[in-house]
C-alpha positions in Angstrom: 36.5 22.3 63.5 37.5 20.7 59.9 36.7 23.0 56.9 37.3 22.6 53.4 38.7 25.4 51.3 38.3 25.8 47.7 40.8 28.0 46.0 40.3 29.6 42.4 42.6 31.8 40.3 45.5 33.4 42.1 44.3 31.7 45.4 44.8 28.5 44.1 48.3 29.4 43.1 49.1 30.9 46.7 47.9 27.8 48.5 49.4 25.5 45.8 46.2 23.4 45.5 42.7 23.9 44.7 41.4 22.3 47.5 42.8 22.4 51.1 41.4 20.8 54.4 42.1 23.1 57.3 41.2 23.2 61.2 40.2 26.3 63.1 38.9 26.7 66.6 35.2 26.3 67.2 33.3 29.9 66.7 36.1 31.0 64.2 35.1 33.6 61.7 35.8 34.4 58.2 38.3 37.2 59.3 40.0 34.4 61.6 40.2 32.1 58.5 41.9 35.1 56.4 44.2 35.6 59.1 45.2 31.8 59.4 45.6 31.6 55.7 47.9 34.8 55.6 49.9 33.2 58.6 50.5 29.9 56.6 50.6 31.4 53.2 52.2 34.9 53.5 51.5 36.0 49.8 47.8 35.7 50.7 48.1 38.7 52.8 48.7 40.6 49.6 45.3 40.2 48.0 43.7 43.4 47.8 40.5 42.0 46.6 38.7 38.8 47.4 35.3 37.3 47.7 34.5 34.6 50.1 31.6 31.9 49.9 30.4 29.6 52.6 28.4 26.7 51.4 27.9 28.6 47.9 26.6 31.9 49.6 28.9 35.0 49.8 29.9 35.7 53.2 30.9 38.7 55.5 34.0 38.7 57.4 31.9 38.4 60.7 30.5 35.1 59.5 30.9 32.2 62.0 32.0 29.3 60.6 30.7 25.7 61.5 32.2 22.2 61.3 32.5 21.1 57.6 31.5 24.3 56.1 32.9 24.5 52.4 34.6 27.9 51.8 35.4 29.3 48.4 38.1 31.7 48.0 37.1 33.8 44.8 39.6 36.4 43.6 38.6 39.2 41.1 38.2 38.0 37.5 39.5 40.2 34.5 39.3 39.7 31.1 37.5 41.1 27.8 
């Protein structure tokens, strides 16, 4: 299945782009997506905290992805 990955903050730096098109097997879950991103981009595995949204809704690791889902990688934000 084809997915659109939107990357923000440090995830954009790790992926080298703010948007990435990615193919995963049918019935893949968020945890499978994270594993694939870590395989392709080893620095991705070093992120200690990361929120993931699918189609503008925060998602859990066991959420099953669907064809053409839009997945946002949202790292923690700091500031003052």
